[in-house]
N, C-alpha and C positions, 0 to 999 in steps of 0.2 A: 633222533633226527638223523636223516641220512645226508653227508655233505657230499657234493659232487665237486670233482677238482674241475677249476677253471683253466683252460688251455691258455697258454703264453701267446703273447702276440706274434705274429709271423715277423721274420727279421726283415721281409720287405715292405713293412708296414711303417719303417723307418724313413723319413723323407731323405731324398738324394743330396739336397743342399740345406746349409744351416738355416734356421728359421729366419734370421735376421736379413737374409739375403733373399728371401722369397717375395713374390709379390702377394697381394692381397688375394688374389684368385688362387695362387698356389697354397697360401696359408689356410684358406677355407677348404681347398680341397684335401689337404693334409689332415686338418681337424676333422672333416667329415669322414674320412677313411677311419681314423682312430675311434670316432663316436659310434659309427656302424659296428665296429669290432666289439667295443663294449657294450652297445646294446645287444648284440649276439650273446655274448657272454652272460649277461644277467638274464636273458630269455632262457638261455641253456641251463640254468640254475633249478629250473623247474618250480612246480608249486608244492608247497609244504604248509598245510593248514594251520600248523604249530606256530610257525614263525611268521607273525602278523607283518611285521617291518619286510621281510623279503617279499612275503605275498604282495603288500602293497607297492613295492619297487617293481616286481614282474608285471603286476597289473597296469600300473603307470606307464611304463615303458612300453608295454604291448599296445595300449590305447594311443599313446603318441605316435607310434609307427604306423598304425591304422589310419589314424587323422591325417597324417603327411601324406600317406598314400592315397586317401580321399582326395587331398587338395591337389596332387600332382596330377591324378587321373580328370579331375574336374578342368585344371588348366589345359590339358592336352585337348578334352572335348572342346573348351571355348577357343582355342587357338585355331586362328584363319587357316584354311587351306592354302596350299600354295598358289591355286589358281584363282582364289577369290579375288585378288585385286583386278585381274583380267576380266571377271565376270562383272565387277561393279563398274568398271571401264566401259564394257560393253552395254551394259543397262544406260549407262549415263549417255552414250552414243546415241542408242536407239531413242531416248527421251529427246534429245536434241534434235534429232532428224524428225521426230514427231512433232515438234514445236515448230520447225522450219516449214514443214509440209502445211501446217495449219496456217502460218503466216502466208504462205504463198498463196493457200486457197482463198484466204480473205482479200489479198491484194488483187488476185486474178477477178473476183466477184466485183470489187470497187471500179476495176477498170471496164466491167461490162456494164 
């Protein structure tokens, strides 16, 4: 079995301030960076059919990354466009104006 060396984490992967002083968002961001580095290292190990455990880890890691990317892209497709609220507003105004026109038309007929 051929072993590949796993590169060390870059020095800039270490957070700038102590963990206890970080906000939840900063902790999540730091943890995500480390997790992505670990995932990259796992995927760079390659595939060795003789090492079933390693093969399972690489496969599971790849599938997890793919499923997360699908979720991200799906959410981007579902996200409303920036002009969508304005479009909804315009449709509501148009519907209101149409209702007003009908009411005025009925009122005018009653007067006649």
